[in-house]
N, C-alpha and C positions, 0 to 999 in steps of 0.2 A: 569652657571646659574646666576652669579652675574651681575647686570646691568653695572658694571665697567669692566667686562671681555672682552677680545679682541674678543671672538667669540659670545658674547651675541646677537648681531644683527642677527646672522645666525640662532639662535635657539629661539629667543624671541617670534615670532608669534606662533610657535608650542607649546611652553610651556604655553602661555596664552590661546590659543584655547582649549587645552585639559586639562588644569589645572593640568598639570603633577606634579608640585612641591607639590601642596596640596595633590594629590592622593598618591604620594610616601611617603610623610610625615605621612599620616594616616596609610598606609600599614606598614611602619617601626615601628610606635608606637604600632600597633596591634601585630606585630611579637614579639616585645620585651615583651609585656604583656603575650603572650602565652609561653614565654621561648625559642622562636626560636633564632638562632644565626643570627646576622646582620653583614654583611661584607661590608667594604668600599674598593673600588679598584681604588684609584686615579692614573692617569697617571702622573708619575714623570720622567722627563728627566734629566739625568746627564751624565757627560763625561765617567763614568765607565760602563754604561749600553749600550749594543748594541741594539738600538731600531729597531723596524720593519721598513722595507723599505717604507711601506705605510704611515708611520707617520714621516718620516725623517725631513720634513719641520718644524716640531715643534721646533727642536733645533735651526734653523736659526731665528725663529720669537720669541724666548724666551717664547713660550707657554709651560706651565707646567714645567718650569725650577725649579729644586730642590732648596729649601730654598728661594723661592720668593712668593710673593702674588699670582701670577698666578697658583701656584701649590696647594694652600690651598683649603680645602673643605669648602664650604660656611657655615656660622654659623648655619643655619637652619638644616644642616645635619652633623654637627660635631659628630664624634664618641662619644658614651657614654660608661660608665662603662660596661664592658662585651662585647662590640662590638669588632670585629676583623678588623684590617687594613692590607690589602694585601700590601706586600712590593715588590718593583722592577717591578711593572707593567710598561712596557715600550712601549706598543703598543696596538693594538686593543684587542688581546686575553688576558683575565685576568689570564690565566694559564701560558702562555709562559714566562719563565724567572723569574716568581714570586714564592711566597711561598703559593699560594692558595691551591694547591694540598695537601701540608703538613698540612695546617690549617684544611681543611675539613676532612682529614684522622684522625688527632688528635681528632677531635670532633665527629667522627663517623657519619658524614653527608652522607646520601645516595641520597638526592634530593636537588637541588639548585633552588631557584626562582631567575631568572636573569632579571634585568632591567637596563636601562641606557639611556643616551642621544641619542645614535645612534643605532637603531635596526639593521641597515645594516652594522654596524661597530663593536663596542665592544660587543654588546649583541650577535649578530650572531656568531662572532668568538669564544666567550666564550662558547656558546651552543654547537658548533661543537667539541671543545676540551673536554668539559665535557662528551659528548657522546663517544668520542674516549677513554676516561678514564673509561667508564662504570658508570658514575654518571648520575642519572636521573635529568631531568630539567623541569622547567616550565618557559615559557617566558611571561613576563608581557605585557599587552596591554595598552599603555598610562599611565603606572604606576598604573593601577587599577587591 
């Protein structure tokens, strides 16, 4: 999402046309106001994690490399007190290899509202895994 990011040009037009960042920001603020849990699932690539074959090229291009600027959540969406940060997300699916299942179980969550940059990537993969785990889901449309 950052204008300085290596993938910004690939998503810039879509983000601007559908005002995705504004919509998600409003949604997240409203969720916090109602007491809903907000989860952040950044993709972090490090040498210890066996990443999905579909995203292997990230390692070569230094995208999302652990402890670098490329892996940081943009300021606008930095986690706030009470938010949960999913650890060890290493590919499209937010569940695979991460602690997301544990986090939602600990919080007694039965339904996830899922949104992200690529509906046909991380969002779709996460929706399928949630369904396999018996978790109800709602998929966002353009962050609204």
